[in-house]
N, C-alpha and C positions, 0 to 999 in steps of 0.2 A: 301664657296668657290666652292665646288662641285655643290651646288644647283644653284648657279648663272650661272655656266658654262653650266648646263643642260638646264637652262632656254634659254640661248643664242642659244644653239644648237637646241632646239625645235623651237625657233622663227625663226631660220635660215631655218630650214627644212620645217617649215609650211608656210614660206612666198610664196605667189602665185604671179602669173603673171597677175594679174587683169588689170594692166596697158597696157597690150598687148592682147587685146581681140582677136585679128586675130589669135593667136596661138591656135591650136586645139590639137596638140600633140607635145609638146616641146621636145627638144633634150635629156633633163635630163631623161624624161620618156622613151624615146627610149633606152637610155643607160641602164637604170634600168631594162627595160623589157628584153633586149638582154642578159645582164650579169646574171640576175637572171635566165633566161631560160637555159643558158649555164651551169651554176653552178648547178642548180637543176638537169638537165638531166645527167650531168657528174657524180655528186656525188651519184645520185639515181642509175645510172647503176653500179658504183663501189660497191656500198652497196648490191645491188641485186646479183651481181655476186660473190661477196665475201661470202655473206650469203649462196648463192646456193652450191658453191664449199666446203664451210666449212661444210655444212649440209650433202653433199654427203660423204666428207672425215670421218665425225663422224659416218655415217651410216655404211661405209665400215669397219671402225675400230671395231664398235660394233659387226658386223657379224662375223669378224675374231676372236674376243674375244669369242663369243659364241661357235664358232667351237672348239677353243682350250679347253675351259672349259668342253665341252661335251666329247671331246677326253680324257681328264686327268680323269674326273669323270667316264666315261664308262670303262676305263682300270682298275681303283680302284675297281669299283663295281664288274666287271667281276672277278678280282683277288680274291676278298673277297669271292664271291659266289662259285667259283671253289674250293677255300680252305675249305669252309665249306662242300662242296660236297665230297671232297677227304677225310676229317676227318671222315665224316659219313660212306663213303665207306670202309675205313680202319677198323673202329671201328665195323661196321655191320658184315663185313667178319669175323673178329676175333670172334665176339660173336657167329655166326652161325656155326663156325667150333668147337667153345668150349662153349657150352650153360652154362656149369657149372661155367664158369669164367666170366659170364655176369656183375655181381656187380663189379668185380675187374677191368674189362676192361672199363666199363662205368664210373667209379670213376676217372680213369686216364684221360679220356676225359674231364670230367667236372672240373677236377682240372686244366687242361691245358687251358681250355676256360670256364669261368663261365657264358658266354652268352648263353649256350645251356640249354634249358628248358627240352626237350624231344627228345629222339632218338628211332626209332622203325621201324620194318619191318612188313608189313600188306599184307593180301590178298585182293582180290577184294571186300569183304564185310567190310574191314578195321578191320578184326580180327587179332589181334597181333600175329606174329610168335615169336617175342620178343619185349619188351617194357620196356625201362628204363628212369627214371626221375632224374632230378638233385634236390635232397632234400634239398640242401643248397639254391637253387633258390627259391624253394616253401616256405621255411622258411622265407627267407629275404623279399619276396614280398607277404606273406600271401595267398598262393594258397594251396588248397587241392588236394591230388593225385586223389581222385574220381572225383573231378570237372574237372581236365584236361582230365582224361581218358574219361569222358562223352562227352566232347567237340569233341574229335577225330571223333566220329561216325558222327557228323554234318558236317564234312569236305568232306565227300564223294563226293558230287556234284562238289566241287572245285578241288579235286585231281584225279578225274577219268581219266582225259586225260593222267596221267602219266602212267597208265597201257598200253597205246598205244605206249610207248617208248619216250615220251617227258618229259622235265623237267618243272614242274609247280611251279611258284613262286607267292605267293599272301600274301596280308596283313591280318593276323589273329588278328590284334589289336583290332577290335570291340568285339571279344570273351573274351578279357582280359582288365586288367586295366592299361596295359603298351604297348608300341610298340613291337609287336611280328611278326616275319616273318616266314612263313610256306614255306618249300621247300620239294617237293615230286618228286622222280624220280625212274626209274626202277631198280631193283637190278642188273640186267644184260642188256646191250644194245646189246649184240650179240644174245642173245635167250630169248624167252618168258618164264619166270619163273612164271608169274602171282603173282609176289611179288614186292612191292614198298618199298623203304626207305623214311621215313618221319621224318622230324625234325622241332622243334620249336626253334627259335633262337631269342634272344632279339636284337632289331634293333638300339640300342643307338649308337654303334661304326659306323654304316653306316649312321645314321643321322647327325652325326658331319660333314660329308663331304658335306652335303646339306644345311648348314647354309648360309643365305644370306649374301653375302659381296659386299658392293658397290651397283651398280644399277642392277646387274644380280640376277634374281631369278631362282634357278635350283631345279628340283624335279625329282623323279624316278617313273615311272608308269608301271603297269603290261600289259600283253597281251590284257586284256579286258578294259584297261583304268582306272583301280583303282590305287589310289596313294599307293605307297610303302614307299616313303621317301620325306619329304617336310619340308622346313624351319618352317612352323607352326605345332607343335606337335598335336594341336587339329584336324587338317585335317587328320593326319596319324591315330590318335586314332579312328576317325569316319570312317575310311576306305571309304572315299569319292571317288565317280567316277568322272573322269575329262574328260569325253567324250564331254562335252558340249564346251571344249576349241578347236578351230579349229586346233591348232598345234598338239593336241593329235589324232584328227581325221585324220588328213593328214599323221601323223607317222603310224597309224594303216594300212591305204590304201597304204602307199608307198611300191614300189617294190625294193627301195634301202635302204641301212642301214642308210643313214644320209640325211638331207636336211634343208632348212631354207626358210622362207617367212615372209611376213608383213601380219597382220591379225588384226581384230577388235573383241573384246569381246563383250558379251551381253549387258554390261553397256556402250558400245560405246568407250571404251579405245582402242587406237591402240598399237600394240606391234610388236616388231622384235623378231622372235623366231626361234630356231634351234632344231633339235632332232638328237639323235644317238641311233640306234638300238644295243643291244647286241645280240650276237648269243648264247644266253643262256636264256631259259624260255620266250622268247619273250618280255622281259622287255626293256624299253628305257629311256635314260636320256634326259630331256628336259630343255632347258634355254630360258628365255624370259626377255626382257627389255622393260619398257614403253617408248614410244616415247617422251612423255612430258619430261622425265628425260634425254634422250639422247640429245634433242635438247634445253634443258633449257639455257645452256651457249650460243648456237647459237642465240637464241631469245634475250638473254640479250645484247649480242654484237650488234644485229640489232637495238635494241632500243637505245643503246648508239651512234650508227652511226646516227641514225635519229635525236637525240638531237644534235649531232655535226652539222649535215646539217642544222637544224633551226638556230643554233647559227651563222654558217657560212653565211647563207643567210641574217640574220639580219645585220651582220657586213659589208657584201658585199653591202647591200642596203644603209647603211648609208655612206660608203666610196664612192661608185659610185654616190650617190646623191649629196655629197659635191663637188666631182670632176666635176660632170656634171654641177652643178650650177656655178662653177668657170669658166666653159667654156661658158655657156649660157649668163651669166650676161654681158660680154664685147660685145657679139653679140647683145644683147638687147640695149645696150648703143649705138652701131653703128646704129641700127634701129631707135632709138629715135633722134639721131643727124640728120639722114637723114630726118626724119619727120620735124625737125626744119629747115633745110636748104630749104626743099620744101615749107615751109611756109614763107621763106624770111628772116629768122633769121640766120645770119652768125656769130653771136657772141656766140658761144657755148663753153662749157668747155668739152673737150675730150682728154684723154691721154692714151697711151698704157700701160696696167698694166701687160702684160705678154710678153715674148720673143719668142712666138711661132707664128704660122700662123695667129692667131687672131691679135697678136700684130703687125705683118707686114701689115695687112689688116687696122688696126687703123691708123698707121702712114701714110700709102698711102692715106687714107681718109683725114687726117689732111693736107697733102701736096697739095691736090687739092682744098683746101679752099682758 
């Protein structure tokens, strides 16, 4: 049944006007051209504008989301780092006032927070004025006291800026088998004592805040561009430097504490990124999103709209063609009748098949015979 109908439809659509060779551009083709052009232009315009504004709206939302994420993470990181500094200052002050109670005081700190590996006060040559280690930590993670103490001497190039009054925060993980953060700052910010406080702190609690959720990737970098916290633990353990990322370079050069921009990575991937500097140790929180992820749904909607356009054009083509043919056939019949009359044949079969202007014209033609 359907096959027969389709054959009839195809026969109807493919029927030509070969009997009217004077027709160079029939009405049906004019209607098809005009209707198709109007439909194509209008729907293409709607698809383009809808995609454009949807894309812009998605971009704005992502930028706003990046800013919010950076604000929340920067507050958490700053709070955690300040809390660590405060614990170290309180502990160190107590130990320096009562050196004979060093073991008791340090045990209280390590019992309260098991993430501390080492706390110490050092002179410019990193000779300890006091140094205490968390032996439970050493035992749990299979470190030797002498091993950790020997590493401290290697930290001098990294922490020397703290002797000038600034807080130095850097990733000491490459020296260990676990994510370890090193924080060094002067014993007193009001006077030069030539002494700094230094701590080694396990990063696990900080890393949890930087686990990737959804499309946004967040990470923490130090003043020199080295990674401090990242969703990928291997990057943290390697102490990778992220200066090759344009967003990191922009953050380091920026005179303001936050910003955002669009950039392209070395592999050609486009990102929307933002940064937030902390007023502590020169570290900064960075969030970035791949554009292909942001606009994936926009592109899908655009594809669906294009498919809809093609279907609409096909349906419009068929409907307009059928309608145009129902319009042009009576006209062609009138033309054929006129040709017969001009040839002297007045016995023609002609009748109005519609009640529109063409039907009126046909009836008028018959009345004149």
